[in-house]
N, C-alpha and C positions, 0 to 999 in steps of 0.2 A: 355445895355437894366436894367431898372429899375427894383426893387421886384414886381411890381405890374404885368408888363410884364411877367417877369420870371413865377411869379406864375401862370398868366392866359396860358403860353404856355405848364408848365408842367400839368396844369390839362386839357389841352385839348391834349397832348399826353396821358396821361393816358387814358382816355377816348376810344380815340381811338384802344389803346392796349387791351383795356376790350373787346371791339367789336370784334374786331377782334379774339382774345382768342375766345369768346364764339362761333362765327361763325366756328373755326378751330373745337371746341370741337363738335358741333353738326353735323359740315360735319363726322368726325372722328365716333360717333354714328350710324349715316347714312348707311356709309361704313360697319362698325361692323354687323348692322342687315339686309342690303343686303347680305354679305357674310355668315351671318344664313341663310339664304332662305327668309328672308321678305324682296321682293321685290316689290310685290303689293300693293296697295294701298285697305284698305276695301272695298269699294264698287267695286272694280275690283275682288276682290275674289269672293265676295258674287254674281256678277255678271257670273261670271265663272263657280263658284258653282250651281248657276240656271240653266246654260244653259247643265249641266252634263261635262264641258269640264275641263281637266285635268289643274293643275296649274302650271305645269312645261312650261320653255320658250322655249326648242329643243337646248338649246345651245350646249349640247353634242353631240346632231347630226349633226347641224351645224360645229362643230369643225371638226368632223370625217370626216366629206363631204369635209373639206378643207384638210384637212393632208392626205386621203388616196392615191389620185393622187403623191404626194411626196414620199411615199411609196412604191406606186406598181413602179414607175420610178425609187427608188433607189432598190429597189430589183430586176429590170430587170439587171440593170447594176450590180448586185452584181453575178450574174447570167453568163450574156455575159464575166464577167471578169475571172468566173472558167474556162471558155471553153478554 
């Protein structure tokens, strides 16, 4: 590999790394904003507010509905074990 080929290779590798780093940083910022509660785009928020609907997605209710049967079965088995 001559000097020009090496330089071209290094430039392309640098540009690729720069692009990937920028993408990772944007993804990190988006994840941070999502965790802070900024999960919906502005136009969706505006539409929900116009309709008088809450901005919550109901995930807590879904999580509770998923966990409740397991807790019930485990509680029942504990009660049976104590008898």
